[in-house]
N, C-alpha and C positions, 0 to 999 in steps of 0.2 A: 402198850405199843399199838400204834395206829395201823390199820389195815392198809395194804397197798393193792391197788387195782391194775391188772394188766389189760391195756386196751389193745385190741387185735384188728388187723386188717388181713383178710383172705384174698388171695389171688390164685386164679386157675387158668390153666391152658398152657401152652408150649413155652411161653415166656414168664410163667409164675415165678420161677426162682430168681431171674434177673430183675423182675419188678419188685419183688418183695425186698431184695438187696438194695435197689435204687430208693425205694420208699423209706427204708431205715435212715438213709443219708438225710432225707427231708425231715424226718423225726428229730434227728441230731440237731440239724439246723434250728428247728423250732425251739428245742430246748435251750440252746444258746441265746437265741434271740429273746427269749422270755426270761433268762437268768434263772432257770429252774435248777434246784440244787441236786435233785435226784435225776441220775443220768443212766437209767437202765433201759436199753433199747436192744433190738436184735431182729434176726429173721431166721426162720426154720423152713427147711425144704422137707416137705413131709411125704412127697411122692414126686414122680416125674411131672405130674401136672397140677400139683398143689403145693403152695407156699403160703406162708404168713409172715408179716412184719409186726412187730409190738413195741409197745411203750409202757413203762410202768409209772404210775403216779400215785401219790398219797390219795386215800379215799376222799378226803375233804376237798381236793382239787379236781376231782374226777368229772364233776359237771361242766366245769370251765373247759377242760381237755376235751371232753366229749362234743361240746357244742362247737369249739373251734376246729376240731380235726375229724369229726364224724367217723369214728371207728366203725367197723361191722359188728363188733361185740366186745364184750369184756368178761373178766373173770377175776376172782380173788387171787392175788399173786402169793405163792408159798415158796419160799426158798428151800430147796431140797439140799439136805446135808450129805 
């Protein structure tokens, strides 16, 4: 099984939650435009002043997505049961 990579964008400040939520919309639009089959996106509010948006891609595609979308960081995506 191929590894999947979670690309992450960090947002801080009073508008962090709204910004992360809005950023996810753009990530979904990008996936649709590129006809990418994996459609795992989301956002998480981690505190009042910190939120993240994320997109999961196949490891083989990570460099292309990284260069096009410029995430702040990435990590191996593990599905929790």
